[in-house]
N, C-alpha and C positions, 0 to 999 in steps of 0.2 A: 441342525445341519452340521455334519462333522467336517473338520478341517481336511481339505484335500491334500494329497501328496504330490500331485502333478500340476504344473502351471504352464500354459502356453507361453513360449518365450522366443524371441527372434533368433536366439543362439543358445547353445548349452549354457545355462546359468552357473555362476560360481556358487559354491555351497552357502556362502553368506547371503547371496541373493535369494536362494531357495528358502533359507530360514527366515529371511526378512518377510517374504511373501506369506509364509505360513503364519507367522505372528500377526501380520496385518490382517489376514483373512479371519483369524480367530478373534481379533479385536473387533472387527466389524460385525461379526456374527453375534458376539456376546454383548454388543452395545456398550463398549468400553470407551474410556478416554485414554488415548495412547500417546506416548512420547517416544518417537523413533529416531535413532541416530545412525546415520550411515555416511561415513567419510566421503568427501568429494573424490570422485574417481571410481567409486564402487558401483556405479549404475543405479543410483537411488531412484531417479525418475522412472526408469523402466521397471524397477521392482514395484514401485507404487502403482504404476499403470496395470501391470499384469496381475498383481495381487488383488487390487481393489476391483478391477473389472471382472476378474474371474468370480469373485464373490457376488458381484451384482448380477451377472447372468445366471449363476447358480441359484441365487435367491428368487429371481423372477420365475425360473422354471419350477422351483420347489413350491412357490406360492400357488401356482396353478395346479400342480399335482396334489397338493394338500387339500385345496378347495374341492377338486374333482373327487378325491378319495372320501372326504367328509360328506359330500352330497350323496355318494353311493351308499355310505353307511346309513345315512338317514333314510334313504329310499328303502333299504332293507328293513329298518325298524318300522317304518310306516306300513310296509307290506305285511309284517307280522301282526300289527294291530288290526289291520283290515280283516284278517282271518281269525282274529281272537274271539273267544266265546265268553270272555270276562264281562263284568258289568259294563253296559253300553255307555253309561255317562262317563265313567272313568276312562274308557277307551277313546271316546270322542275328545275328551279333554287332552289326553296325551297326543292324539293325532293333530289337533290344532296347534299344540306347542311345537311338535316336530315339524309341521308344515311351515310354521313361522320361522324356525331356525333354518330350514332348507331354503326358504325364499330369500332370506338375508344372505346366505352363502351363494345362492345362484345369482343374485343381483350383483354381488361383488365380483364373481367370476365373469359375468356378462360385461361388466364395466371394463375389466382387464382385456377381454377379447375384443370388445369394441374399440378400446383405446389402441390396441396393437393393429387392428385392422385399419383404423384411420391413419395411423402413422405409416403403415406399409402402403396405403393408398396414395399418400402424399409422395412417397418415394417413387412409386410406380409411375405416377403422373409426371414426375420430373424426368424419369428415364425416357418416357414417351416424347416429352418436349425436347430433350437433348438429341433424340434421334432425328428430329425434324429441325435442327438448330439453324440450318442455313436459311430455310424459308422464313422461319419465324423471326430470325435476327434481321433479315432484310426488311420485313414488314415493320418490325419494331423500330428499326433505324429511321424509316420514313416517317412513322408517326411521332417518334421522339423529336425529330427535326422540326415537325410542325408545332409540337408542344413546347419547345424550348423557349420561344419568345413569350409564350403565355406564362411560363414559370418565372421567367425573369421579371415580367411585368407584375406578377402577382406576389412576388416575394416581399418580405417585410422591408419597406422603404418609406419611412415617414416623410422624406423630403418631397414625395409626390402627392402628399396629402396636406399641403400647407393650410388649407381652409379649415381642416378639422384637427390639426395636430395638437392644439392645446387641450381639446376635449379628450384626446387619447392619453394625455399626461395626467388626467385626473385619477384620483384613487378609485379602485374598484369598490363597488357597493359591498361592504363586508357581509351584509345580510344574505347576499345571493352568490357569494364567491367560494363557498366551501364545497367544491365539487371534486370528486376523485377522478384521476385520469384513468382509473380502472373500472369506471362505472359500466362500460359496455363489455367487460371481460366475460367471456363465456365460462360457465361452470362445467368443468369436465373432470373425469377421473385423471389423476396424475400418478405416475409410477414413482417408486422410490428413486432418488437421484443422488449422485455424488457431486458435491460442490468442491472443486479444487481451486485454491487460491494461492497466489504468489505475490511478491511485493510490487513487481514492475511488469509492464507490458512486454518488455524484451524477454523476461524470464518465462512469461506465459507463451511467448512465441517459440522459445527453446523447448518448452514442454510439448507444444504442438508438433514440433519436429520429431521428438521421441515418439509421440503417439502415432505418427505416420509410419514409423518403422516397426511398430508393435503388431502382434497378430490380431489386434482388435480394431485396426484402422478401417475395416470395411463393414463391421457388423455392430458398431456402437455409434449412437447419435451424440455428437459433441457440439455444444453451443458455447460460443465465447460471448460473455455479457460484460459490457463496460459502460462508461458514462456517455451522455449525450455529447460531451466535449470531444470524444474520440469518434463517435459514430455519425454526428450530424453532417448532412450534406447540403443544408441550406446556408449558403455563403453569408447571407445577411444576418443570420442568427449566430453563426459560428464566429463572426468578426467581433462579437461581444467579448470573446476570449475567457472571461471569468466564468467558471462552472455554474455558480449560482445564478448569474444573469442569463446564461444559456438555458438553464432549467426553467426559469421563470418565463422567459420569452416563449419557449416551446409550449409550455402549459397554457400560456395566454392564447397562443395560436390555436391550440386544440379547443379552447372555449369558444372560438368563433363558430364552431360547428353546432354549439348548443342553441336551443330555442330561446329567443329573447323573452325575458320575463315582463318587460314593459317597453314603452315607446322609446325611452331614453336608451335602454340597452340595445334596442334594435338599431338605433341610429349609430351607436358606437360600433356595432358588429359590421356595419356596412363600410366602415372607414378603411379597414385593411382586410385582406383575405386571410383565410386559414392557410396553414403551410401546404404548398402544392405537392409535397412528397408524402403526405399522410392522407388516406392510407396508401395510395399508390398501388403498385403491384406486389403487395407484401406476401401474398400466398406463394408466389414463385420464388421469392427470396428465401422464405421459410423452407420451402421444399429443397432448394439448393443447399441450404445450411445443414439440413438433415441428411442429405445424400453423401456429402463428403466433408472431411475436416478442413476448416478454413480459419485463418488467423484474422485479426482485426482489419488489416489493410485489404485483404481479399474481399471481406464482407462489405467494406466501404466502397470498394471499386464496383462490386456487383450492384450495390444500392444505387450508385451514380448511373450505371448503365441502364438499370431498370426504372430509374427516376422514382425510387421509393425509399422510405426512411429505414436505414439499417438498424437504428436503435429500437424502434417499435417492432420491427420484424424479429429481431433477436429476442426481445422480451416475450413475444408470442411463441417463438420457437422453443423457449425453455420448457413449456408444458409437455413437449414431446421429446425433450432431450434426456439422455441418461447420464452424461457427464457434462457438467456446466463449469466453464472456466471463468474465473472472475479475479480482478485485482483486490488487494488487501482492503482498501477503503470501502469498497462496495459491500463487503461482508461485515467488517468490523465496526462500521459506523451505522448505528441502528436506523437513523432516519434515511440514510442512503439505501440501506438494505430494504426497508419498507417501500420507499419510492421506486425501487428497481423491481418490485414485485417478487422478491425472493422470500420463500417460505422454507425455513429449515426444519419444520416440524416433521419428525420421523425420518429425516434425510441424513446423509453422511457429509461431514465436513472435513476436508483434508487441507491443512495449512502448511505449505512448503516454505522453505527458508525461514523457519520459525524461530531461529536463535535469538532474534531481536524483537520477538512478538510483544513482550511486555513494554518495551520502549516505544514500539510502533503505536500501540494503543494509547499510551500516555501522550505522545506527540500529536496524535490525531485529535485528541480531545483537549489539548492545552491551547491557549489563545494568548496572543500578544497584541495589545493596542498601544499606539504611541500618542503623544500629545499632538503631533501633527495630524494623525487620523482624526482625533476628537475635534480639533479646531475646524478642520476642513468640513467634517461631517455636519457639525453644528451650523456652519455658514451656509452650506448647501440646503439643509433642511429649513433654515429660517427664511431663505429667499424663496424656496419652493412654496412654503406655507403662506408667505406674504403675497405671492402672485395669485394664488388660487383660494385664498382665505374665504371669500364670499361664495365660492362654489362647493365648499366642503359641507358635509352633514355635521350636525352638532357632535355626533359620536366620534367622527373622524377627527374633528378639531380637538376634542378631549384627549384622544389617543396620541395625536401629534404633540400636544402640549406635554403629556407625560414623558414622551420620548425625549423632547427637548430638555425637560427637567433632569432626566437621567444623564444626558450628555453634559449639562452644566455641572452637575455634581461630580462627574468623573474628571472634568477639566479642573475643578477646584482641588481635587485630591492631589493633583500635580503642582499645586501652588500657583495656578494661573487663573485667569478669568476668560470669559467669552470674547473679550476685546484684546486678548494677548496675541502677539505675533509668534509663530512657531520658532522664530529665531531669537526670541527674547531670552536673555540669560537668567537662570534661576539660582537659588542659593546653592553654591558649590559644596558647602559643608553638609547638606542634607544627606542622610544615610538611607539605605534601603529599608523598607518596612514590610512586615509580614502580617497577614490577617487570615483568620478563618473566614469562610464564606459569610456566615451569619454576622460576625463582627464587622466585616466590610460593609454589608448591606445596612446595618444600623448606623455605622459611622458616617456613611454618605447620605443617609435618609432615603435610600432607594428601596428600603423595606416598606415604604409607604405606598409603593406602586405595585399593583397586581401584575407581576411579571408574566404569568401565564396568559392573561388576557391581552397584555401589550404585545407579546410575541405572536399571539394568535392574530391580532390586528395587522401586524407587519406582514405576516404570511398571506392572509386572505385578501388584503388590499393591494398586494403586489407592490409594496412601497419601494423595494429595491429597484425593481424594473422601471417604475414610474420616475424615480429620482434620477436614475441613469439616463433615461430619455430626456429629462429636463436639462441635465448637465450638457448633453450632446447638442440639444436644440439651441441652447442659449450660451454656447461656449465663448462667444466673442462679446457678449453683453453683460455677463454677471460680474458683480463686484464680489471678490472673495471675502474680504474682511471689511469691517466698519471703521477700522483705525486708519490713520493717515499713511497709507503706502500707495504705490502706483497701482492703478487699475490693471488687472491682467485677466486673461481668458481662463476658463476652467481647465482647458487642455494643458495650459502652461502649469497650473498649480498641480494637476495630476501628475505631470512629469516630475515636478519638484518633490513629490512624495517619495519617489524612488531614491532620492539622495540620502545617503547615510554617511556619517563621518566616522573617522577612525576612532575618535574618542568614544562614540556610542558603541562601537563594536567591542572596545575593551571593557566597557561597563557591563554589557549584557552577554557578550560572547555568543550572541545568537544571530543567525542569518535570517532576516525577515524575508518573507515570501513577497516578491515584488508584485505578483499578480493580485494577491489579496490586498496589498496596500493601495493599489490603483483604484479600488473601490472601497473607501473607508467604512461605509455603512455595513458592508458584508462582515468585516472583522468585528465591528462593534456589536452587531447582532449575535454573532457567535459567542462573544464574551458575555452578553446578557443571558444567553441560554445557559452558560456555565453557572450562573447564579442560582439556577434551579437545582443544581446538584446537591447530593447529601452533604451536609456540612463537614463531615469527617473525611470525605473522599478527595478534597482538594484544598489548595491554599491560594491566596491572592498576594502577589508581590507588587510593591510600588518601588520602582528603581529610578531615582533621579538621574537626569543626564545634564550635560553642560547647558542645554537650552530646553525650553518647554517642549519643542517638537521632538527632541531626542529622549525625553523621559518616557518611561513605559509603565503600563499596568499589565501584569501577566497573571493568567489563571493557570496553575500547574496542577494536573491530575496526579494524585498520589496513589490511587487505588484503581489500577486497570481492570481488576476483576469486576468492578461495578458495571462495566460495559461488556462483560463476557457472560454474565449470569443468564441472560435469555438464551444465548447460544447453547450453553451447557444444558439448560432445561429442555430446550426443544429438540435438539439434534439427537438422532439415534446413536451416533458415535462421532467423536471428534479426534482427529489425528494431528499432532504436531510433529513435523518432520524437518530434519536439517542435517547438515554435515557435521556440526559440532553443537550438540544440545546440552552438554555438561556446563554447569551443574544442574541436573534435572530437578533437584529439590526446589529450585527457584520457581519453576513452572508449577510444580505440585502445590507448594505452599501459597505462592502469591497469585496464582491464576485459578487452578482447579478447585482447591479446597476453599479459597477465599470467595469463589463464585458459587459455593454451595454444594459442590460435589462430595460424595462420600469417598473415603480412601479406598474402599473395596472396588470401586469402579475404575480406578486408575492403574494402568499398566505401563511399563517402560521396556524398551528394547534398544540395545546398543550392539553394533557389530564391528568387527575389526576391519582393517584395510585389506584390499586385495593384493597390494604390492608386496613382493618379497622383501625381507629385511635388508638384503644386499643393495636395494635400490634407493635407500634413504639413509642419510646420516644427519643426526641432530647434535649440535654442540652448544653447550652453555660456556661462554668464554668470559672469564672473570677479570683477565688482565690483558693489556695491550702489548705491543712489541717491546717497549722499553720498561715494562713491569708496572705501569700505572694501572691502578685498580679501576675497573669500570663500575661506576654507580652514577647513572644519569638522572639524579633526582632534581627537585626544584632548586635546592641550594647550589648545585653544581652546574646549573644550566649555562652560566657564562664563564665557566672555568676554562681558560684558554689552553692549559696544559692537557686537560681531558679532551678538548676538541682537536688538538694537535695529534693526540694518541689515536683518536678515531680516524683521522685522516691517514695516518701511517697504517692503521689496520686495513682500511679499504684499499690502499695501494698494494699491500701484500696479497690480499685476497684476489684482486683483479689480475695479478700475475699468474695465478694458478687455476682460476675458475673460468671455464669457457662460456661463450655465448651470453645469455642474459642474467643480470643480477638485479633484484628489486630490493631497495633499502627502505625500510619503514621507520619513520621517526615519530616521536610521541605527540607532536603538535605542529601546527602550521608556524607558530612563532619560533619554535625551536628549529624547524627546517630552515626558515629564513636566516636565523642567527648563525646556524652551523654553515650553511652554504656561503654566506658572506665572509665568514672567518676562513674557511678553506679556500675560497677564491683569493682573498687578500694574501694568504700565506703561500700561495702557489700550488697547493695540493690539487685543486680542480684542474689546473693545466697539466699536471703530471698524470692525473687520472685519465684525462682525455686522450693521452697517448695510447692508453690500453683499451679504453671503452668510450663509446659515444655517450656523453652525459646528457641526461634529460631530467626535468623536474615536473612533478605533478602540476597540471595547469590550475589556475584559479577559477576558470570558468568550465562548467560541465560540458559546454559545447565544443571545447577544445580537446577533450579526452580522446576522441577517435583519432584526431590527427597526431597527437603525441604517441599513442600506441602504434599507429601506422609507421611513424618514424623509428620508434624503438624496435619494431619487428624488422624493418628494412635494413638497419645497420647490424642486425644479428645474422640475417640471411646473406647479406652482401657487405661484409666488413670492409672498411677502407684503410689504406696505409697500414700502420702498425697495429691498428685496433683489432680486437678479437671478439667484438660484440658490443652490447649496450649496458649502461647502468642507469637505473631509474630511481630517483629520490621520490618517495611517496610519504603519505601521512596516515598513521593508524586511524581508522574510522573515517578516512577521506574517500575521495572518489574512486580510488584504485584498490582499496583494501577489501572490498566485497563484491561478489558477483562477476568478477573478471577471470578469464582463463589464461594463466601463464603456463601452458603445458610445454613439455619438451624443451627445446632450446630457449624458449621465451622465459623460462624460470628454472635455470640450473642452480640458482641459490636465492634463498630468501633470508635477508638479514633484518633482524628487529633490534633497533637501538633503543635502550632504556625500557622502562615500563610505563605505559600510558595511563597512569592513575588520573581520575578526575580531580579537579581542584577541591581539596578538602575544606578550603575557606569559603566555598560557595554556599550562600544562604539556602539555596534550593536543594543542594545535596544534603546539607545538614538536616533540613526539614524532612527530606525523603527517608534518611537513615533513622531519624527519630520516629517517624510514622511506622516504619517496618519493625523497629524494636518494640513499639507499644502494641502493634496489631498482629504481628506474625510470630516472631520469637525474639528473645532478649538479645541475641547476637545477629539477627537478620540484617540490621543496618550495616555492620562491619562486613558481613559476608557479601552484601550487595556492592560495597565499595571495592572489595577485592575482586569480585566476579566481573565488575565493569571493566577492569583492566585486563584480566586473563581471557575473557570472551573476545575482546577486541584483538588480542594477540593471536588467539587461535584462528580467527578469521584470516588474518594475514598469512599464517602458516598454510592455510588451506588453498592459497592461490596457486601453489605448485602441486605437482603430482596429480595429474588428471585422468590417468588410465593405468592399467596393470603393467605396461611396459615402460612407463615414464620413470625417470630418476632425478633426484634433486638433493640438495643440502639445505639445512636450516641452521642458522647461527644466531643465537640469542646473546647480545652484548650487554650484559649487566649481571653483576654478582648476585643480585636479588632473585634471579631466576632459580638459583640453587635451592631456594626455600619454597618454590612454587611448582615443583615437578609434578605433583599429583593433579594440578589444575591444567596440565597440558593434555592433549589427546592421547589416548592409550597407544595408538599406532606410532606416535612420536616417542613415547616413553620407552618403547622396545629397543631403540638404537641410541638413546640419549647418553651422552658422555659429558661430564663436567670437567672442563680443562682449566686447571689452575695456572697454566702458562700458555702464552700465545703460540709458542713453538709447537706444542702438542696439538693445538688446533690446526695449524698449517700442515703438520705432518699427516693428520687424519684426513683432512680435505684433499691434500695432494694425492695421497694413496688412493682415495675413492675415485677421483677422476682419471688417474693413471690406469686403474683397473678397468674402468669403463672404456677407455681409449683402446686398451689391448683386447678387450672382449665386448665389442659393441652388441647391444641388444637387437635381436632380429624382430622386426615388427610384422 
């Protein structure tokens, strides 16, 4: 199939968009692994949509045409043999072989035709239903009202089953629990699909917005697939909050439908009903999903209206979808991918916002457990086992004993015992330690346990779910520890797990996931799963804290390619796309090649920005107003003279830059230090006369309000102010994925260079691994790239469309040596200013020109 020259587009595309689509089309056709870079503001999403879907529809048509043509050719050959006068035995042999080939091709063509007919039938039935919407909705509303009470009564509520609750808390019979949730899945032909994934649900929603504006919004089936946590409409299941618990509870409810294998099973299945929303009216929700593009919220709402499960309906709809939208973790985590029913074999995978893909895979497969997690988990498990010991099978008792053994050994590693209190002080002089996986297993004696069998037991027995139910049922009666402390409820200690001290933060510099910490067993099982990894793929760190509870054991994944190998092997083509993908060698060496791909299969494409050069000015400023040199390194972080010079610089820039300014600082610690100093010196007060001053919030939930306030004071400035100034942190909540277009981002200032801490044991081990397994200088390149990739993301917050304009100011002399690491479109207008006066002159001239010649939108 030749590369097409014309692509349907909602407006006349820019030349770079046309070239992007051509290269993408060629990459998909030739089954390549592509790295595509298109700067923010160049219409990357629409280029991906129109390029990829054009190829998909062309491929579907070509497939049918080629099959029809091949069948016709075989018919001609068969006809010739029928009229042949050659040796009859030879003729018959050839005819049988040709008929066999024809039958295989005809079956394939019939499958395609039947598949399309079934999908079209689903759509036609939906149109028919929608035309009678008033009548059906009235009837449905009546029946729904009657069913509501039933649903509420039948939902998972163990409090109404007090007589049988303890039996419900017993472990599942491992012998009979290995059932697949897909056992009833119908085997049907499936077309080739494009799986598009992005990091967050909000980014997927933005992509859906672009899809709706595209020429393909009416003739392509789009399905959004996400987790049960986002799709579940059973309130009693969703209240569990933790994803793993929701998954297990949901699967357990599906098992209620299964035929009881013995009298004991039958008794258990009568205790609670299966989920009232499964299957429900799934066919109608599937048809609705195929008819029109819908985001997650819309699908959930329709699921609630139809009283049917949005999760299972979406999973079934995938069979008929052409474009499947999924979040990162659903695709990149193998177990999640399998449990979601995703098959990448022969399909297309497009990963958007892929600039941090390597880090995302590493973080997804790295695990932290604290001493507090271990002690609480051991206490829960011990009391659970003690209460039901006489009711467990011998095999279950053995497995629970092995799990307790592992927990005791992990507690011992932290210098504690099972009778320790999480608040017990440990040896302050203890230093962090590093182990390879095999070394750690031998050191702790965990290598004596068959980890595959233990994890299989945990999964099949539904231990997580049973233990959670036990905790909730006896929350006021359980003693958490055997040592002499006051007796407290389980809910109280669960809340205590959330507590983290400032000392712990400084030791690990890691933000623990509170949701995961609320169920310690989840985190510990994830850690045990990591012990099955290849010994060279990861490392285990033991980092002592001030107390037992604040000490941590961490598994760090060093080789993200280990979790990308299956994707590379199965997918027809894989596309990594982003606004700033440089340096591309990082993805080629550490991901594609390391995952087993050949270099011949890899292609790269990078396009320029659409904005004209006169709409952007980039300055590297090496000195401040009084001539002090800018070098915001670790040694100078508390240099008061340098901080004063930074304050004077901001004051001068606020005088000439209109509307919104975003100032990115290297770290949260430096932002705190700098702000306090500028506040004490009176600079903040002076700045507030020119701009409304805001700081990046510590809580993600406050980001929306801060941005709203930032925007308000730009659109409606008060008193002498001419806009807003927002202090942010590189790699923080505001440095990626946010849109500071037009007046919201007339200037982006990056203070210093955000290098990671070179003293970090984890960083040193990562660099060592890269040097030994990739290239001799890969570790140093990784260190440099970590900094510049973060800077480039900050720069990309401004300039969001062709008529936008902005300035970028890099305050540090070291940027002079890193020009090639900056985006190409920034390099075009880059000027190194040795004096602050020349910086002010260039910036002032730029905005005066824009004031005199405003851009027509």
